[in-house]
C-alpha positions as CSV (number, residue, x, y, z in Angstrom):
1,X,3.6,-45.6,35.9
2,X,4.7,-44.2,38.7
3,X,3.5,-45.2,42.2
4,X,2.0,-42.8,44.5
5,X,4.4,-42.8,47.3
6,X,1.4,-42.1,49.7
7,X,1.3,-45.9,48.9
8,X,4.5,-47.3,48.5
9,X,6.2,-49.3,52.2
10,X,9.3,-47.8,52.7
11,X,11.9,-49.8,51.5
12,X,9.9,-52.4,49.9
13,X,9.4,-52.9,46.9
14,X,5.9,-54.5,45.6
15,X,2.6,-53.3,44.0
16,X,1.0,-50.5,45.5
17,X,-1.5,-49.7,43.7
18,X,-5.1,-51.1,44.0
19,X,-8.5,-51.2,41.9
20,X,-11.2,-49.4,42.9
21,X,-14.5,-51.2,44.0
22,X,-15.0,-54.4,46.0
23,X,-11.5,-55.4,46.0
24,X,-9.7,-52.8,46.8
25,X,-9.8,-53.0,50.6
26,X,-8.5,-56.7,49.8
27,X,-5.2,-55.2,47.9
28,X,-4.9,-52.4,50.1
29,X,-4.3,-54.8,52.9
30,X,-1.1,-56.3,51.0
31,X,-0.1,-53.0,51.8
32,X,-1.1,-51.7,55.1
33,X,0.5,-53.8,57.8
34,X,1.0,-57.2,56.2
35,X,4.3,-56.0,54.4
36,X,6.8,-54.1,56.3
37,X,10.6,-52.7,56.2
38,X,12.8,-55.0,58.7
39,X,14.9,-52.4,60.7
40,X,18.1,-53.7,62.7
41,X,16.3,-55.3,65.6
42,X,14.9,-58.3,64.9
43,X,11.0,-57.8,65.4
44,X,11.3,-54.3,64.8
45,X,8.9,-52.8,62.0
46,X,9.4,-49.9,60.0
47,X,5.7,-49.9,58.3
48,X,4.0,-48.0,55.5
49,X,2.3,-44.9,55.4
50,X,-1.0,-45.3,56.5
51,X,0.2,-47.4,59.3
52,X,2.3,-44.8,60.5
53,X,-0.6,-43.4,61.6
54,X,-3.1,-44.5,64.8
55,X,-5.0,-47.4,65.4
56,X,-3.6,-49.3,62.1
57,X,-6.3,-51.7,61.2
58,X,-5.8,-55.5,60.3
59,X,-8.9,-56.8,58.4
60,X,-10.1,-55.7,55.0
61,X,-13.2,-54.2,56.7
62,X,-10.8,-51.8,58.9
63,X,-9.0,-51.3,56.3
64,X,-11.9,-49.7,54.4
65,X,-13.2,-48.1,57.2
66,X,-9.6,-46.7,58.2
67,X,-8.9,-44.9,54.8
68,X,-12.4,-43.4,54.5
69,X,-11.2,-41.5,58.4
70,X,-7.3,-40.9,57.0
71,X,-8.5,-38.7,53.9
72,X,-11.3,-38.2,51.7
73,X,-12.8,-40.8,49.9
74,X,-13.1,-38.9,46.6
75,X,-8.9,-38.4,46.7
76,X,-8.4,-42.1,48.1
77,X,-10.8,-43.6,44.7
78,X,-9.2,-41.0,42.7
79,X,-6.1,-43.2,43.2
80,X,-7.6,-46.7,43.1
81,X,-8.9,-45.6,40.0
82,X,-5.6,-47.3,38.1
83,X,-6.1,-50.4,36.7
84,X,-4.8,-53.3,38.6
85,X,-3.5,-55.1,35.9
86,X,-1.8,-51.8,34.4
87,X,-0.3,-51.2,37.8
88,X,1.2,-54.9,38.2
89,X,2.7,-55.0,34.3
90,X,4.3,-51.4,35.2
91,X,5.5,-53.0,38.6
92,X,7.2,-55.5,36.4
93,X,8.4,-53.3,33.8
94,X,10.2,-51.1,36.5
95,X,11.8,-54.3,38.4
96,X,15.5,-55.3,37.2
97,X,15.1,-57.1,33.9
98,X,17.2,-59.6,34.8
99,X,17.9,-61.1,39.0
100,X,20.5,-59.4,40.8
101,X,23.2,-62.1,42.5
102,X,21.4,-63.5,46.1
103,X,23.6,-65.0,48.6
104,X,22.3,-68.0,50.8
105,X,22.7,-66.9,54.5
106,X,23.2,-68.6,57.8
107,X,19.3,-68.5,58.4
108,X,19.4,-71.3,55.3
109,X,17.5,-68.9,53.2
110,X,18.8,-67.2,49.9
111,X,18.6,-63.3,50.4
112,X,17.8,-61.0,47.7
113,X,16.8,-57.5,47.2
114,X,13.1,-57.0,46.8
115,X,12.9,-56.4,42.6
116,X,14.9,-59.6,42.4
117,X,12.0,-61.3,44.3
118,X,9.4,-59.9,42.1
119,X,11.5,-61.1,39.1
120,X,11.7,-64.6,40.5
121,X,7.9,-64.5,41.1
122,X,7.5,-63.1,37.3
123,X,9.6,-66.5,36.8
124,X,9.2,-69.1,38.6
125,X,7.8,-72.4,37.9
126,X,3.9,-73.2,38.9
127,X,2.8,-76.2,37.9
128,X,4.5,-79.1,35.7
129,X,2.7,-81.9,33.6
130,X,2.0,-85.0,34.8
131,X,0.9,-88.6,34.1
132,X,-1.0,-90.3,36.6
133,X,-0.8,-93.9,35.4
134,X,2.5,-93.2,36.5
135,X,1.9,-91.7,40.1
136,X,1.1,-94.1,43.1
137,X,-1.0,-91.3,44.7
138,X,-1.7,-93.4,47.9
139,X,2.0,-93.6,48.9
140,X,2.1,-90.1,48.0
141,X,5.2,-87.7,46.6
142,X,8.4,-89.1,47.0
143,X,11.7,-87.3,48.0
144,X,14.0,-89.5,46.9
145,X,14.0,-93.3,48.8
146,X,16.2,-92.3,51.4
147,X,14.4,-89.3,52.5
148,X,10.5,-91.3,52.1
149,X,8.6,-92.3,55.4
150,X,6.8,-95.0,54.1
151,X,2.7,-94.9,55.1
152,X,1.9,-96.5,58.4
153,X,5.4,-96.7,59.4
154,X,6.3,-96.6,63.1
155,X,8.7,-93.8,64.0
156,X,10.8,-93.8,66.9
157,X,12.8,-90.4,67.9
158,X,14.3,-88.1,70.7
159,X,13.1,-84.8,70.9
160,X,14.5,-80.8,69.6
161,X,13.5,-77.9,70.8
162,X,14.8,-75.7,67.8
163,X,12.9,-72.5,68.8
164,X,9.0,-71.9,67.5
165,X,7.3,-73.5,64.7
166,X,4.3,-71.2,64.5
167,X,0.8,-71.8,63.7
168,X,-1.5,-72.8,65.8
169,X,-1.3,-76.8,64.8
170,X,0.3,-79.0,67.2
171,X,3.7,-80.1,66.1
172,X,7.0,-80.7,66.8
173,X,10.6,-81.4,65.9
174,X,12.5,-84.6,66.8
175,X,15.9,-85.9,65.7
176,X,17.7,-89.5,65.5
177,X,14.6,-91.1,64.2
178,X,14.5,-95.0,64.2
179,X,12.2,-96.1,61.6
180,X,9.8,-98.9,61.1
181,X,7.5,-101.0,59.4
182,X,4.6,-102.6,61.1
183,X,5.9,-106.2,61.0
184,X,9.2,-105.0,62.6
185,X,11.4,-104.4,59.3
186,X,13.7,-101.5,59.4
187,X,13.1,-98.3,57.0
188,X,16.9,-96.9,55.8
189,X,17.0,-92.8,55.6
190,X,19.3,-90.4,55.8
191,X,16.9,-87.9,57.7
192,X,17.6,-86.7,60.9
193,X,15.4,-84.2,61.5
194,X,11.4,-84.6,61.8
195,X,8.6,-82.3,61.7
196,X,5.5,-84.1,63.3
197,X,1.9,-82.9,63.8
198,X,0.2,-84.6,66.5
199,X,-3.4,-84.9,67.4
200,X,-5.2,-82.2,65.2
201,X,-7.4,-82.6,61.7
202,X,-3.9,-81.7,59.8
203,X,-2.8,-85.2,60.4
204,X,-5.6,-85.9,57.9
205,X,-6.3,-83.0,55.7
206,X,-2.6,-82.0,55.1
207,X,-2.0,-85.6,53.7
208,X,-5.0,-85.3,51.5
209,X,-4.4,-81.7,50.3
210,X,-0.8,-82.2,49.5
211,X,-1.3,-85.3,47.2
212,X,-4.3,-83.8,45.7
213,X,-1.8,-80.9,44.5
214,X,0.9,-83.1,43.6
215,X,-1.0,-85.4,41.4
216,X,-2.7,-82.4,39.5
217,X,0.8,-81.3,39.0
218,X,1.5,-78.3,41.1
219,X,4.2,-78.3,43.6
220,X,3.9,-79.7,47.0
221,X,5.2,-80.5,50.0
222,X,4.9,-84.2,51.4
223,X,3.0,-84.9,54.4
224,X,3.1,-88.4,55.8
225,X,0.6,-90.9,57.8
226,X,2.6,-92.7,60.1
227,X,1.0,-95.4,62.7
228,X,2.9,-93.9,66.1
229,X,5.3,-91.4,67.1
230,X,7.4,-92.4,70.1
231,X,9.2,-89.7,71.3
232,X,11.5,-90.0,74.2
233,X,12.0,-86.8,76.1
234,X,8.3,-85.5,74.9
235,X,5.7,-84.6,76.9
236,X,2.1,-85.3,76.5
237,X,1.9,-81.8,74.5
238,X,5.2,-80.7,73.0
239,X,4.1,-78.2,71.2
240,X,3.9,-76.1,74.3
241,X,7.6,-77.6,75.6
242,X,10.4,-76.0,74.8
243,X,13.0,-78.3,76.9
244,X,13.5,-82.1,77.3
245,X,10.6,-84.1,79.6
246,X,11.5,-86.9,81.5
247,X,10.3,-90.4,80.1
248,X,8.5,-90.6,76.7
249,X,5.6,-89.8,74.4
250,X,3.3,-92.0,72.1
251,X,1.2,-90.5,69.3
252,X,-1.2,-92.8,67.5
253,X,-2.6,-89.7,65.9
254,X,0.4,-88.3,63.5
255,X,2.1,-87.6,60.5
256,X,5.0,-86.4,59.0
257,X,5.8,-83.4,57.3
258,X,8.9,-82.8,54.5
259,X,9.4,-80.0,52.5
260,X,9.6,-79.8,49.0
261,X,13.8,-80.0,48.6
262,X,14.3,-76.6,48.0
263,X,16.0,-73.7,49.2
264,X,13.9,-70.6,50.6
265,X,14.3,-67.2,49.0
266,X,13.8,-64.3,50.9
267,X,13.3,-60.1,49.9
268,X,15.3,-58.4,51.9
269,X,13.2,-56.2,54.4
270,X,9.9,-58.0,54.3
271,X,7.9,-58.9,57.0
272,X,4.7,-60.4,56.9
273,X,1.3,-61.4,58.9
274,X,2.0,-64.5,61.3
275,X,5.9,-64.5,60.0
276,X,6.8,-64.8,63.7
277,X,9.6,-61.7,63.2
278,X,11.4,-64.1,61.3
279,X,12.7,-64.1,57.4
280,X,9.9,-65.7,55.8
281,X,10.6,-67.2,51.7
282,X,6.4,-66.3,51.6
283,X,4.2,-64.6,48.4
284,X,0.8,-62.7,47.8
285,X,-1.5,-64.2,45.5
286,X,-1.8,-60.6,44.4
287,X,1.9,-60.7,42.9
288,X,0.7,-63.6,40.7
289,X,-0.9,-61.0,38.6
290,X,3.4,-60.5,38.1
291,X,3.2,-63.1,35.6
292,X,2.6,-62.0,32.0
293,X,3.5,-65.0,30.0
294,X,0.4,-66.2,28.8
295,X,0.6,-70.2,29.9
296,X,1.8,-69.6,32.8
297,X,-0.7,-66.9,34.1
298,X,-3.0,-69.7,33.2
299,X,-1.5,-72.0,35.4
300,X,-1.4,-69.5,38.5
301,X,-4.8,-69.4,37.6
302,X,-5.6,-72.6,37.6
303,X,-3.8,-72.3,41.3
304,X,-6.2,-69.9,42.3
305,X,-9.5,-71.7,41.2
306,X,-7.7,-75.3,42.7
307,X,-7.6,-73.0,46.3
308,X,-11.3,-72.0,45.6
309,X,-12.1,-75.4,44.8
310,X,-10.4,-77.0,48.3
311,X,-12.0,-73.9,50.3
312,X,-8.3,-72.9,50.9
313,X,-10.0,-69.7,53.3
314,X,-6.5,-69.1,54.9
315,X,-4.5,-68.2,52.5
316,X,-1.9,-65.6,54.0
317,X,1.6,-65.2,52.4
318,X,3.6,-67.2,55.0
319,X,1.3,-70.2,54.0
320,X,2.8,-69.9,50.2
321,X,7.1,-70.4,49.5
322,X,8.8,-69.0,46.9
323,X,11.9,-71.1,46.9
324,X,15.1,-71.9,44.2
325,X,15.2,-75.8,43.2
326,X,18.9,-75.8,42.3
327,X,22.0,-74.2,43.9
328,X,22.7,-70.9,43.0
329,X,24.7,-70.0,39.7
330,X,28.5,-69.3,40.1
331,X,27.2,-65.9,39.5
332,X,24.3,-66.1,42.4
333,X,21.6,-66.3,40.3
334,X,18.6,-69.0,40.9
335,X,18.3,-70.5,37.3
336,X,15.2,-72.4,38.7
337,X,12.8,-70.2,41.0
338,X,9.3,-71.9,42.3
339,X,6.4,-70.5,43.8
340,X,3.9,-72.9,45.5
341,X,1.4,-73.4,48.7
342,X,3.4,-75.4,50.7
343,X,0.2,-75.4,53.3
344,X,-3.7,-76.2,52.1
345,X,-4.3,-78.3,55.5
346,X,-7.2,-75.0,56.4
347,X,-9.0,-76.8,53.8
348,X,-12.1,-79.3,52.5
349,X,-14.6,-77.2,54.8
350,X,-15.8,-73.6,55.0
351,X,-14.2,-70.3,54.8
352,X,-15.1,-67.1,55.4
353,X,-15.5,-65.2,59.0
354,X,-14.5,-68.5,60.5
355,X,-12.4,-71.6,58.9
356,X,-13.9,-74.9,59.1
357,X,-11.3,-76.9,57.5
358,X,-12.5,-81.2,57.0
359,X,-16.2,-80.7,56.7
360,X,-17.8,-82.8,54.6
361,X,-21.5,-81.3,54.4
362,X,-20.2,-77.6,54.7
363,X,-18.0,-78.1,51.5
364,X,-20.5,-80.1,49.8
365,X,-23.2,-77.3,50.5
366,X,-20.8,-74.8,48.9
367,X,-20.8,-73.5,45.7
368,X,-17.5,-73.5,43.8
369,X,-18.7,-70.1,41.6
370,X,-19.3,-67.1,43.4
371,X,-20.0,-65.6,39.7
372,X,-21.0,-68.1,37.0
373,X,-20.9,-66.1,34.2
374,X,-17.8,-63.7,34.9
375,X,-15.9,-66.6,36.1
376,X,-15.1,-65.1,39.9
377,X,-14.9,-68.1,41.8
378,X,-16.4,-68.5,45.4
379,X,-13.4,-68.0,48.2
380,X,-12.9,-66.0,51.2
381,X,-9.7,-64.9,53.3
382,X,-10.4,-65.8,56.7
383,X,-11.0,-62.9,59.0
384,X,-8.6,-61.1,60.9
385,X,-5.5,-63.4,59.9
386,X,-3.9,-61.3,57.5
387,X,-4.0,-60.6,53.4
388,X,-5.1,-63.6,51.4
389,X,-7.1,-64.8,48.5
390,X,-10.7,-63.7,47.6
391,X,-12.7,-63.9,45.0
392,X,-10.5,-65.0,42.4
393,X,-11.2,-64.0,38.7
394,X,-10.5,-67.2,37.0
395,X,-9.3,-67.1,33.0
396,X,-10.8,-69.8,30.6
397,X,-7.0,-71.0,30.7
398,X,-6.7,-71.4,33.8
399,X,-10.5,-73.0,34.1
400,X,-9.6,-75.1,30.9
401,X,-6.6,-76.3,32.6
402,X,-7.7,-77.6,35.9
403,X,-10.7,-79.0,34.4
404,X,-8.7,-81.3,32.4
405,X,-6.3,-82.1,35.5
406,X,-9.7,-83.0,37.3
407,X,-11.3,-84.8,34.8
408,X,-8.1,-87.0,34.0
409,X,-8.4,-88.0,37.9
410,X,-12.0,-88.0,39.0
411,X,-13.6,-89.7,35.6
412,X,-10.3,-91.8,34.0
413,X,-8.3,-92.5,37.5
414,X,-10.8,-93.0,40.4
415,X,-9.4,-95.4,42.2
416,X,-6.3,-93.0,42.5
417,X,-8.5,-90.4,44.1
418,X,-9.9,-93.0,46.9
419,X,-6.4,-94.0,47.4
420,X,-5.4,-89.9,48.7
421,X,-8.6,-90.3,51.2
422,X,-8.3,-94.0,52.1
423,X,-3.8,-93.3,52.8
424,X,-4.7,-90.8,55.1
425,X,-7.3,-93.1,56.8
426,X,-10.3,-90.4,56.6
427,X,-12.5,-92.7,58.5
428,X,-11.0,-92.5,61.4
429,X,-11.6,-88.6,61.5
430,X,-14.3,-87.1,63.6
431,X,-16.1,-84.9,61.7
432,X,-18.9,-83.3,63.9
433,X,-19.9,-86.2,65.4
434,X,-19.6,-88.5,61.9
435,X,-17.1,-90.8,60.6
436,X,-16.9,-90.3,56.6
437,X,-15.6,-92.6,54.3
438,X,-13.3,-92.1,51.6
439,X,-16.2,-93.1,49.3
440,X,-18.3,-90.2,50.6
441,X,-15.8,-87.8,50.0
442,X,-14.6,-89.3,46.7
443,X,-18.4,-88.2,45.5
444,X,-18.6,-84.8,47.5
445,X,-15.0,-84.2,45.4
446,X,-16.3,-85.1,42.0
447,X,-19.6,-83.4,42.4
448,X,-17.3,-80.3,42.7
449,X,-14.7,-81.1,40.5
450,X,-17.8,-81.1,37.3
451,X,-18.8,-77.4,38.5
452,X,-15.5,-76.6,36.8
453,X,-15.1,-79.5,34.4
454,X,-18.9,-78.8,33.1
455,X,-18.6,-74.9,33.2
456,X,-18.8,-73.3,30.2
457,X,-15.9,-70.9,28.8
458,X,-15.0,-68.0,30.9
459,X,-15.0,-64.8,29.5
460,X,-11.7,-64.0,30.2
């Protein structure tokens, strides 16, 4: 199938056909403004065809309105009439049958061409079987003994500015960490550079969401709650400072983030919404359709359902990572590509026009399914925040996989589920004036999980 030039981004090899109907604006948003061709200048953007016109839209609703203005609706729908599945398969078939050599660059990323990036996505691992009996969900995912900070440790470090950390969550980097337990026992570590979140709900929600993903077998970063961080050279709000300040600052609501140990893979020439003009090893949820292997396609569907279960309303591409688990082989090929969601932090609440994360009552009041009979999950991408995942259609293989994983956690290992919320000290979080216990969160979690576990088989 040939992709019509009018919907192809110059220099960007990505899916360029979208289906008719409700999903049209969502898929087209992946192409209009959210993927662009990098020029010689760091932040310059050469946008797709429609973006080179005036007043580029930035939301799905505006995309739909914009398309109606720039060309007759009948012509537009004629193009959109192609099947998404056929388009994806055609794209996958037109991609290089084998990835082409890449190279580790000075930015710490493996740079590859666009077709190789798609080939890696189509082959990537996104889930592995786990045995909950073997997992310590209170301690969390282990990155190796020398790299893991124990829960509720005391961290002392020196402020370090290494450029913008992106996003809006207060965070900073610090170096030369000295880590001790509450009783003063030193913790031996090889870590030299820490990413610290502070004074924000993500110090709770990211601890929970990363451990949930890890406990279910999805690749995840590690987020560790700490008792306090004593930062030499920090101001009271280091997220906004760009050089060391006089004196120290102590943060008692804090967590330390550690990326899954791997190297990011970047498709040269690609930009994404909210990438701060920097290369990003990101992927779009729509690109999961490139996976044609049935087992892994069902795993991708399970990941979509898990995102809906959490109410992952801020699902833009830069929240996702395409990485290589091991070093490139002698020919420059990654033989162990992995895709995962590295930021599930704005979850466990509501989605849509405005994301309200870590809101127990909103999460409790939201249904998992939008269309119960057709197995369309209830999720809406945060408006005006880039292209993301909305109303995913779940396969029976995906539902069955996640249902089995959730059933094992909530009904066979309920204490391990409680340990996740308890380790995050969720009772300390001010949820609209209330402080809910770990047990309260577990009850809501279990009720939502049962909507998946007890659901009738999906038609797909």
